[in-house]
N, C-alpha and C positions, 0 to 999 in steps of 0.2 A: 904155457899151458900145453899139456901133452894131449894128443888126440890118437885114438885107435883108428888108424886108417883101415885096418882089417874090418873092424866093426862097421865103419861107415860103408864100406864096399859090400859087406854081407847084407846090411839093411837095404841098400839100394837094389841089390840083386833080388832080394825077397819082394820088395815093392814092385819091381818091374815084372816079376813072375806073376804077381797078383793082377797087375795091369794087363798082362798078356791074356790071362784067363777072362778078364772082363771084356777085352776086345773080341776074343773068340766067341763069347756068348752073344754078341750083337752083330757080328759081321754078316750073317745070313740075311739080316733085315736091311742091308745097305745096297745101293746101286754099285755095280762092279767097279766103276771109276773111284767112287768114294772109298770102297772097301780096300782097293789096291793102294790108295794114297795113305790110308791109316796103317796098313801093313808095312808099307815102305818106310814110313816115318818111325813106327815102333821099332822095326828091325835096325834102323840106323842107330837109334839110341841104345838098343840092346847090344849091338856090335861094339859100340864105344865102351859100354860098361864091361863087356867081356874082355876087351883089350886092357882096360884099367885093372881088371882082376888079375891079369898076368904080370903086372908091374910089381916090383919089390925093391927094397933097400936093405942090403945086408947089415947096415949100421943101425937100422931101426927095427926092434923086435915086434912092433905092432904094424909093420908094413911088409907082409910076407907075400909070396907068390901063391895066389888062390886059384890058379887055373884048373886044378883038379878037384876043387871043392865048391866053387861058385861059378855058375854059368847060367845065363838067361837063354832059354830056347827061343830061336827065331820062329816067326810065323810063316814067312814066305818059303817057297820051294826054290832052292838054289843049287840043285844038282846039275 
């Protein structure tokens, strides 16, 4: 069975982007500690997805480097 790794990663990136928007829409209603825990947890998953998007396999045409086309924006301030 062949699988499009690119498609899976694009779908996951899109799903996480929608989840990010949902989180942002409710965080003002949370206590600061709860808000920070949700942000930290989301950002960890998003960072892992962004790393996965950078992986590729030259031998597999459906497993390309997506670093320039797929990225989940983090919520936290990491400057």
